[in-house]
N, C-alpha and C positions, 0 to 999 in steps of 0.2 A: 525633696529632691525631684520627685515626679512633677510637681507643679512648676518648679524652676525650669525643667527641661521643656515642658509644654509651652511655657511662656517665651522660650527662645525660638520656637518654630516660626512665628510670624516674622521675626527679624531675619531669619534665614530665607524665607520666601521673598521678603522685600529686597534682600541682597541679590538673589537670583534675578529678580525682575530688573533691577538697576544695572546689573552686570551684562545681561544678555538682551535686553529690550529697550533700554534708555540710551539715546544718542548712538544708536546702531544704524549703520547704513542699510537701506532696504534690501540690497543684494545679499547682506549677511543674515537677514532675518530667518531665512529658511534653515540655515545651519544652526541658528540659535534654537529654533523650534525643535529640530531633530535632537540636538544635544540635551535640551531640557526633558524631552520625551524619554530619551534613553536613561537619563538620570532618575526620572520617576519610576521607570520599569526596574532599574537596578535596586532602588530603595525598596520597592514592593517585593522584589524577589528575595532580598535579604530578610525583610520582615516575615515573609511566608516561611522561609527556611528556618529562621530563628524560632518562630512559633511552633513549627513542626517538631524541631529537636527538643524544645523546652517541654512540650506536651508528650513526647514519645516515652514509652515505658517498655522495660523488659520484664515479662511476666514469668516468674518461676512457679511451676506447678507444685501444689501442695496436696498431700493425701492425709487423711485422718484415720487413726487406728481405732478410735472409739466411735461407735455408731450411736448418735443421740437422735431421738425421734425429731424430725423436722429439720435437722442440721444437714448441710451438704456433705457428701462423701469426698469431694475434692474441691479445691479452690486454687488460688494463685497468690504469690507474693509479688507486688509490683515494685520495681526499682526504676527510677528515672534514668534515661540514657545519659543525662547530664545531672548526676546526683548533687553536685556542689552548687548548682544554681548560678546566680550572678555574683555571689559573694567574692570568689577569687579575683574577678576583674576589679571590683571595688577596692579590695586590699592592695592589689598590684598597682593600680593607678594612684592610690593614696601614697604608697611608698615612693613612687617615681616623682610625685609632685611635692613631697615634703622638702627636699633640698632647696627648691626654688623659693620656698617660703622662709626657711630657716637661714640660708646662707646670707641674704642681705642683712639679717639681724646680727649674725656672728661677725661678718666682715666689717660692718660699720662704715661702709664706703671705701674700704681698702681692697686692693686686688690681691687675693690669696690664691696662688696658682692651683694648689691641690683641691681647693673647694670648687674652683671654676671647672677643673677637669672632672670632678665628681658630678657636678651638675650637668655637664655635657653628656656624660655617660648615661645618666639616668633620664635624660630627655628623650622620650620615645618618638620624637620627630626625626631623630638621627638613626642610622642603621644599627649602631651599637645599642642605642637605647631601645630600639624595637626588639632586639634579641633578648636583652635583659628583661624587658616587659613581658615577652612571651614566656621566658623561663619562670618568672615569678608567677604568672598565671597558672602554668603547669604545676608548679610546686604547691601553690595554695589549693588547686583543684584536688590533688591527691590528699592533702591534709584535711580539707573540709568535707570531702566525700566520706571519710571514716569518722568525722564528727557527726555528720548527718545520719549515717547508718553504722551502727556498732555490730559487727558480725558476731561477736561473742554473745552479746545480749539478745540478738535476734535468734541465734541458734538455741539459746537457753529458753526463750519464750516459745519457740516451736516445740521443743521437747516437753515443756510443761503443759502445752496445749494438746498433747497427744497427737501431734502432726509431724510430718517429715517430708523431705524432698525425695521423690522417686530416684532410686539407684544411689542414694547418698545416705550413709548411716547418721542417725541423730547424734548430737553432741559435737565432739571435736572435728569430725569429718565434715559436718555441716558448716561449722565455723570456717574451716579452711576453704571449702567450696565457695562460700559467700565472699571471703576475702579475695580469692582469686578473681571472682566475677566482678567485684567492685573495682579492682585494679584495672581490669579491661574497660569497664564503663568510665572510670576516671580518665583513662587514656583518651578515649573517644571524646569525652566531655571537655577535656583540657584543650585538645586540638580544635574543637569547635569554638570554644571561647577565644582562643588565640586568633583564630581565623576571623571571627566576627569583629574582634577588637582592633585588629591591625588593618583589615581591608579598607575601612573608611580613611585611615591615615595615609596608606599607600596611594589610594585613589586621589586623595586631596593633593598630594605632592606630584603625582604623575600628570594630573590634569591642570595643575596650577590653580586650584580652586581657592576661594576665600575660606578662611578658617571658620567663619560664621555659617558657611553653607554646609560643610561636612558635618554630619551628625555622628558624633563619636560612638564607637562600639559600646562603651560603657553606658552612654545615654540610651542607646537603642535597646540594650539588654534590660536596663531598668524600666524603660517604658513598657516593653513587651511583658516582662515578668510581673510588673505591678498590675498591668491590664488583665493578664490571665488570672492572677490571684484575686483581683477585684471581682471578676466575672464569676469565679468559683464561690466566693463569699456571697455574692448576690443570689446565685443559683441556690445555695444552701439556705439562705434566708427565705427565699420564695417557697422552697419545698417545705420548710418548717412552718410557714404560715398556712400552706395548703393542708399540712398534716393536722395542725391545731384546729383549722376550720372544719376539717372532716370529723375530728373527735367531738367538737362542740355540736355539730349537726347530729352525730350518732347519739349523743346524750339527750 
C-alpha cells in the first residue's frame, strides 16, 4: 500500500503542472504560482499536524510499592493520543468502497434502484456519504482503541508488578480509570482521524481540483504512520547494532 501511494505522487505533480502551468496565459501565471505555493503549505501543515498527533502521548504516572535495588521508584504508562492509529480509516474506507465493487456484479448490467441508492449513500464524495464515513471512523476508533489497550489486562499487570497509579486504587478502580481515559482519548483520536480524512475531500470539491491531485486522508495517514514506524524500527536496529558492538569491544 505504501509503495502504491508513493508511486502515485509523481502523477499528481505532473497533473498540477499541466493544470496550472501548461497552456496558461502569462497574466495568470502569478495566480497559479500563488495557488500552488498555498497548496504546498497546506499539505505540509497537514503532514506536520498529523505527525504531531500520531507521535503525541498521554503519560500516566506510575508508582512502585516494592523498592528493588537499581529500579526506579516512579515511572509512567504512555498512551497514544490516537490509540487506534490508522486502522479505523482503513476499515471505514473499505466498507464505503465495497458497494461500488460488488453492485456491478450483482446487478449484472441491470438498474436496481435500491442498490444504486445504497451506493450513493456510501459514496463519501457526497454530503451523506461524508457523514456516514465520519460515523464509521468514530465507531471503529472506539472499537479498535480497546482492542489495542485492554484496561482490565493493563490494571492486572500493574497490580502484579507491585505498581499503581497515584490517587487510584489498584484493581477495579484502576481498570475504570483507564477505561474512562481511553474513551476520552478515543474521542480526540476519532475527531482527528475524521478531520484528516475529510479535509482533502472537501478541499478537492471546494477548489474543483482533479481527483489525482488531492491526496486522500487515508493515503496521507498510511504514509505518515508507515514512515514513523519505519524510522522507529531503523532507530531500534541501529541502537541494537551499537549495543552489540559495545559488548564485543568489552569482551
